[in-house]
VEXPA-645642 format. One record per residue (C-alpha): residue in three letters; x, y, z. Coordinates in steps of 0.02 Angstrom, whole numbers, padded with zeros to 5 digits, always signed. Layout:
<pts>
ALAXYZ/...
</pts>
This chain:
<pts>
UNK+00002-00006-00008/UNK+00076+00159-00050/UNK+00107+00304+00068/UNK-00063+00422-00039/UNK-00157+00268+00017/UNK-00106+00226+00151/UNK-00154+00410+00224/UNK-00302+00410+00135/UNK-00356+00233+00216/UNK-00274+00326+00412/UNK-00401+00428+00386/UNK-00548+00356+00330/UNK-00510+00258+00482/UNK-00488+00422+00579/UNK-00680+00477+00521/UNK-00744+00344+00572/UNK-00677+00332+00759/UNK-00755+00521+00781/UNK-00906+00520+00857/UNK-01019+00667+00955/UNK-01045+00622+01159/UNK-01146+00689+01261/UNK-01074+00732+01440/UNK-01191+00754+01619/UNK-01121+00810+01776/UNK-01137+00910+01918/UNK-00974+00889+01956/UNK-00875+01067+01962/UNK-00717+01006+01895/UNK-00777+00908+01751/UNK-00891+01072+01688/UNK-00707+01150+01699/UNK-00594+01010+01617/UNK-00733+00895+01511/UNK-00640+00749+01412/UNK-00643+00800+01252/UNK-00810+00772+01156/UNK-00762+00766+00946/UNK-00597+00660+00944/UNK-00576+00490+01028/UNK-00395+00390+01011/UNK-00390+00233+00953/UNK-00379+00128+01105/UNK-00539+00174+01160/UNK-00666+00170+01007/UNK-00725+00010+01076/UNK-00762+00035+01249/UNK-00943+00106+01246/UNK-01085+00056+01159/UNK-01124+00213+01064/UNK-00930+00205+01010/UNK-00935+00028+00919/UNK-01106+00093+00833/UNK-01022+00242+00755/UNK-00901+00100+00682/UNK-01016+00002+00616/UNK-01138+00146+00537/UNK-00932+00214+00470/UNK-00925+00044+00365/UNK-01054+00090+00258/UNK-01012+00255+00223/UNK-00868+00182+00181/UNK-00989+00090+00042/UNK-01079+00251-00004/UNK-00916+00358-00072/UNK-00936+00433-00211/UNK-00852+00321-00288/UNK-00911+00166-00253/UNK-01114+00139-00225/UNK-01152+00302-00209/UNK-01136+00342-00323/UNK-00980+00313-00514/UNK-01005+00121-00474/UNK-01167+00145-00543/UNK-01143+00255-00674/UNK-00989+00133-00746/UNK-01114-00028-00734/UNK-01261+00051-00830/UNK-01177+00165-00963/UNK-01078+00005-01008/UNK-01233-00074-01068/UNK-01340-00016-01215/UNK-01457+00083-01118/UNK-01396+00265-01139/UNK-01327+00390-01257/UNK-01174+00495-01221/UNK-01171+00671-01224/UNK-01037+00763-01166/UNK-00897+00659-01209/UNK-00840+00713-01029/UNK-00696+00610-00969/UNK-00766+00669-00768/UNK-00958+00577-00820/UNK-00892+00409-00883/UNK-00849+00422-01046/UNK-00735+00327-01072/UNK-00843+00203-00962/UNK-00959+00209-01105/UNK-00846+00224-01244/UNK-00753+00068-01215/UNK-00583+00182-01194/UNK-00528+00151-01037/UNK-00339+00128-00973/UNK-00250+00047-00803/UNK-00223+00242-00785/UNK-00394+00340-00801/UNK-00472+00405-00657/UNK-00629+00269-00674/UNK-00539+00123-00652/UNK-00401+00175-00491/UNK-00547+00300-00407/UNK-00680+00115-00396/UNK-00545+00025-00359/UNK-00463+00115-00216/UNK-00641+00166-00135/UNK-00691-00028-00159/UNK-00533-00075-00066/UNK-00568+00060+00077/UNK-00713-00016+00102/UNK-00654-00162+00120/UNK-00489-00120+00263/UNK-00624-00027+00362/UNK-00703-00177+00377/UNK-00570-00289+00408/UNK-00486-00161+00539/UNK-00666-00141+00624/UNK-00656-00349+00611/UNK-00503-00363+00713/UNK-00544-00232+00837/UNK-00695-00325+00891/UNK-00577-00479+00909/UNK-00453-00374+01010/UNK-00602-00281+01146/UNK-00717-00445+01162/UNK-00699-00427+01349/UNK-00745-00243+01309/UNK-00919-00253+01185/UNK-01092-00351+01233/UNK-01066-00512+01138/UNK-01258-00548+01064/UNK-01221-00327+00987/UNK-01005-00413+00943/UNK-01104-00539+00837/UNK-01193-00454+00748/UNK-01090-00293+00717/UNK-00963-00425+00635/UNK-01087-00489+00537/UNK-01157-00332+00459/UNK-00956-00311+00428/UNK-00960-00458+00356/UNK-01085-00431+00224/UNK-01018-00258+00180/UNK-00863-00341+00124/UNK-00939-00467+00030/UNK-01044-00324-00033/UNK-00889-00245-00109/UNK-00789-00386-00185/UNK-00953-00425-00284/UNK-00908-00265-00371/UNK-00746-00276-00373/UNK-00745-00443-00449/UNK-00882-00419-00580/UNK-00799-00267-00651/UNK-00617-00320-00646/UNK-00594-00525-00658/UNK-00671-00614-00803/UNK-00821-00698-00775/UNK-00856-00831-00677/UNK-00969-00943-00804/UNK-00822-00942-00922/UNK-00713-01047-00851/UNK-00807-01113-00690/UNK-00702-00965-00599/UNK-00514-01007-00621/UNK-00470-00836-00714/UNK-00353-00723-00595/UNK-00490-00623-00486/UNK-00412-00511-00373/UNK-00300-00476-00247/UNK-00402-00557-00053/UNK-00346-00439+00085/UNK-00446-00502+00229/UNK-00320-00441+00360/UNK-00329-00263+00442/UNK-00165-00160+00363/UNK-00127+00006+00455/UNK+00012+00025+00365/UNK+00093-00013+00174/UNK+00207-00155+00261/UNK+00096-00311+00166/UNK+00072-00210-00002/UNK+00114-00339-00095/UNK-00010-00475-00110/UNK-00049-00598-00292/UNK-00229-00634-00362/UNK-00308-00768-00288/UNK-00446-00839-00436/UNK-00631-00779-00469/UNK-00673-00931-00393/UNK-00571-00919-00248/UNK-00616-00734-00208/UNK-00828-00779-00253/UNK-00791-00935-00115/UNK-00748-00802+00030/UNK-00889-00653-00027/UNK-01018-00838+00008/UNK-00926-00858+00148/UNK-00962-00698+00228/UNK-01124-00700+00144/UNK-01196-00856+00253/UNK-01090-00807+00405/UNK-01170-00630+00373/UNK-01361-00739+00376/UNK-01317-00832+00517/UNK-01264-00667+00640/UNK-01365-00527+00576/UNK-01543-00484+00656/UNK-01699-00532+00583/UNK-01764-00355+00593/UNK-01746-00215+00652/UNK-01837-00102+00741/UNK-01906+00019+00614/UNK-01926+00029+00420/UNK-01751+00137+00373/UNK-01661+00031+00465/UNK-01731-00118+00404/UNK-01677-00017+00219/UNK-01504+00039+00257/UNK-01439-00089+00362/UNK-01408-00252+00341/UNK-01513-00405+00399/UNK-01539-00579+00370/UNK-01645-00580+00237/UNK-01523-00445+00160/UNK-01386-00597+00151/UNK-01480-00701+00090/UNK-01525-00576-00065/UNK-01367-00558-00102/UNK-01349-00719-00113/UNK-01465-00744-00244/UNK-01383-00619-00344/UNK-01220-00699-00321/UNK-01248-00874-00365/UNK-01320-00793-00513/UNK-01185-00722-00581/UNK-01110-00889-00524/UNK-01212-00991-00662/UNK-01271-01111-00484/UNK-01431-01130-00530/UNK-01510-01238-00389/UNK-01398-01120-00239/UNK-01513-00957-00329/UNK-01663-01097-00297/UNK-01607-01133-00143/UNK-01564-00959-00071/UNK-01729-00902-00164/UNK-01836-00994-00102/UNK-01786-00943+00099/UNK-01899-00787+00067/UNK-02008-00810-00081/UNK-02170-00878-00019/UNK-02211-01043-00127/UNK-02360-00974-00196/UNK-02417-00798-00254/UNK-02434-00645-00199/UNK-02237-00689-00177/UNK-02190-00613-00002/UNK-02056-00677+00137/UNK-02136-00751+00289/UNK-02025-00739+00403/UNK-01891-00557+00457/UNK-01926-00420+00380/UNK-02102-00434+00266/UNK-02038-00437+00109/UNK-02132-00385-00047/UNK-02181-00290-00220/UNK-02250-00131-00195/UNK-02421-00139-00274/UNK-02363+00032-00358/UNK-02183-00026-00493/UNK-02187+00175-00464/UNK-02162+00181-00250/UNK-01977+00137-00226/UNK-01927+00264-00329/UNK-02061+00423-00366/UNK-02159+00418-00181/UNK-02028+00487-00070/UNK-02069+00326+00022/UNK-01879+00242-00002/UNK-01911+00127+00165/UNK-02045+00021+00102/UNK-02050-00202+00109/UNK-01983-00195-00087/UNK-01810-00112-00056/UNK-01702-00240+00046/UNK-01558-00121+00045/UNK-01544+00049-00004/UNK-01371+00179-00001/UNK-01478+00321+00110/UNK-01429+00497+00047/UNK-01429+00653+00168/UNK-01385+00821+00182/UNK-01222+00736+00285/UNK-01155+00646+00127/UNK-01264+00650-00030/UNK-01160+00631-00169/UNK-01180+00808-00252/UNK-01104+00846-00449/UNK-01066+00737-00595/UNK-01023+00616-00458/UNK-01216+00564-00457/UNK-01324+00457-00522/UNK-01465+00597-00555/UNK-01331+00719-00611/UNK-01271+00602-00741/UNK-01434+00523-00802/UNK-01614+00647-00770/UNK-01612+00797-00889/UNK-01701+00925-00731/UNK-01621+00897-00603/UNK-01459+00854-00694/UNK-01320+00887-00830/UNK-01409+00797-00963/UNK-01240+00690-00977/UNK-01335+00531-01046/UNK-01493+00531-01161/UNK-01599+00352-01156/UNK-01570+00266-01336/UNK-01670+00279-01415/UNK-01648+00085-01493/UNK-01646+00027-01326/UNK-01742-00052-01201/UNK-01852+00076-01219/UNK-01919+00056-01408/UNK-01982-00098-01344/UNK-02168-00108-01400/UNK-02225-00278-01289/UNK-02151-00140-01144/UNK-02343-00031-01149/UNK-02377+00137-01135/UNK-02483+00088-00991/UNK-02325+00000-00882/UNK-02300+00100-00732/UNK-02122+00075-00772/UNK-02143+00189-00907/UNK-02173+00332-00792/UNK-01996+00344-00739/UNK-01954+00398-00953/UNK-01952+00583-00947/UNK-01947+00720-01100/UNK-01995+00732-01256/UNK-01900+00681-01426/UNK-01736+00636-01334/UNK-01803+00526-01174/UNK-01724+00530-01016/UNK-01735+00444-00857/UNK-01818+00496-00687/UNK-01811+00344-00542/UNK-01677+00486-00472/UNK-01786+00640-00478/UNK-01729+00727-00365/UNK-01611+00887-00384/UNK-01474+00937-00292/UNK-01409+00904-00208/UNK-01477+00742-00248/UNK-01557+00655-00124/UNK-01635+00499-00184/UNK-01599+00345-00091/UNK-01485+00223-00200/UNK-01558+00059-00193/UNK-01438-00104-00188/UNK-01545-00231-00197/UNK-01751-00230-00209/UNK-01889-00384-00202/UNK-01903-00371-00389/UNK-01719-00435-00398/UNK-01739-00588-00276/UNK-01900-00635-00392/UNK-01811-00651-00515/UNK-01665-00702-00505/UNK-01806-00841-00440/UNK-01875-00852-00625/UNK-01715-00863-00707/UNK-01640-00977-00600/UNK-01811-01115-00601/UNK-01817-01086-00817/UNK-01606-01142-00808/UNK-01677-01312-00699/UNK-01824-01321-00825/UNK-01955-01261-00690/UNK-02047-01167-00822/UNK-02215-01142-00737/UNK-02130-01060-00579/UNK-02003-00973-00681/UNK-02170-00920-00803/UNK-02251-00876-00634/UNK-02115-00751-00548/UNK-02098-00679-00721/UNK-02275-00652-00742/UNK-02282-00598-00581/UNK-02163-00444-00599/UNK-02244-00381-00752/UNK-02418-00410-00714/UNK-02364-00280-00541/UNK-02320-00155-00661/UNK-02453-00184-00832/UNK-02618-00313-00733/UNK-02685-00334-00908/UNK-02513-00397-00994/UNK-02484-00586-01067/UNK-02320-00636-01127/UNK-02338-00717-01317/UNK-02344-00894-01312/UNK-02170-00889-01426/UNK-02087-00802-01282/UNK-02116-00919-01115/UNK-02149-01101-01212/UNK-01975-01169-01221/UNK-01800-01143-01091/UNK-01685-01043-01196/UNK-01846-00925-01222/UNK-01912-00905-01059/UNK-01734-00864-01006/UNK-01724-00726-01142/UNK-01874-00640-01089/UNK-01818-00659-00910/UNK-01667-00555-00960/UNK-01758-00453-01074/UNK-01886-00428-00917/UNK-01715-00385-00817/UNK-01665-00223-00941/UNK-01850-00145-00900/UNK-01861-00177-00725/UNK-01683-00111-00651/UNK-01654+00002-00788/UNK-01533+00134-00684/UNK-01504+00034-00532/UNK-01348-00008-00583/UNK-01371-00231-00650/UNK-01360-00218-00830/UNK-01150-00224-00858/UNK-01165-00392-00762/UNK-01342-00471-00820/UNK-01215-00426-00989/UNK-01041-00505-00924/UNK-01115-00647-00815/UNK-01177-00713-00985/UNK-01033-00696-01082/UNK-01155-00580-01241/UNK-01087-00448-01339/UNK-01118-00281-01245/UNK-01200-00222-01375/UNK-01132-00040-01490/UNK-01221+00106-01445/UNK-01212+00239-01540/UNK-01004+00303-01569/UNK-00987+00155-01452/UNK-00924+00024-01519/UNK-00959-00173-01468/UNK-00861-00275-01364/UNK-00864-00442-01376/UNK-00790-00541-01240/UNK-00630-00593-01296/UNK-00587-00408-01323/UNK-00492-00340-01148/UNK-00619-00200-01147/UNK-00748-00339-01083/UNK-00677-00289-00917/UNK-00568-00152-00819/UNK-00406-00163-00804/UNK-00323-00160-00658/UNK-00264+00004-00599/UNK-00082+00091-00606/UNK-00073+00122-00415/UNK-00100-00063-00370/UNK+00021-00119-00521/UNK+00149+00005-00440/UNK+00141-00048-00292/UNK+00095-00244-00286/UNK+00250-00310-00324/UNK+00155-00478-00333/UNK+00025-00471-00477/
</pts>
């Protein structure tokens, strides 16, 4: 780890050690000479429940970095696909990702990598702190907090491995993956670390998610916390995404069945009662970001919103944003089977030139950013069921998602009457349902599809170097084992 990265890491660690404490005392000495309230020495960070909770919140804050789940990660994953046309050729708003002209020195490549590994190391430092302070932290709370750290670490590694490494299904995960950093690092001494294989990275992701599932609470006391902190069903839901990306369809089904009832109306019967909203626009356009459909989201507030060029709203919308990208008129919005009375058409705005308005708030862009919704669990389950030739279940789940938004719609028989057609229809439905939610790049790569051309940007086949992000120069220059 180079000095610049170490300084950034140190600042990140210190930032989650800072909290405001209130001291009430009638002692004149304490009143005149109070303990510092805005800085806590590292050796005291686990001394009180409030301080430990502040550290946990800092892990989520790391995820919410503007270079990561707070903004740019979604932008890169969206514009790499075929649904957007770049309007400005602005290098600061992901033009190189859209145009597939990234190199090891590109800001996108380096900044995302740094933000993700910074978050991972925050988790590692926190987990080590729990071990070192086992006598100070309530055991039940420590178990739950460790589970949250493992969830955040797993989600962070998943983002990295699906952009910077070859798809799992290409050769069963035998390609080079990522440096798998699992130790708390506070210096640059251990920066050199060889890449683990893709399969080894996925194994660690699943290990963390399995342990998170076991240690996380079933639910919290409020819808806000149930949406913005990981609970048991959060870990299960994310495992359906991981297993689907690996092509392990039987495990997708096994995990999904934990939180999807056997019959419609589909819902989670244990833990948080996840279910689709009757109106498809509610999770985005109603100012209610904490319904049971939103399994896990990045909450944005005035204190930590992602403004300007790092905001997904700034990039993809027109009225509150900068019109960096309009929707591709030849993309999914041109699908005539996506009917005009479908509620999801309300996410599209504009005249001749169309824009996405899922993130419609003006600056400072306080829309919550969804990490995973219940609709994805249902479509993950549907796709896996189709692969194992349970066509009735796959059709039921697919239709349930479509009819939530367009109650009278019936899929053409030719679109759902055999395995191959049904899988393609489910993938097509994902383009509609998750437009603007950062899933398109992974859906293309995990199925080894060519990234389609759009506008002046060329198509990219799975055999081309541009299919994945290159490793960043910052890592290549400082990690001697790569």
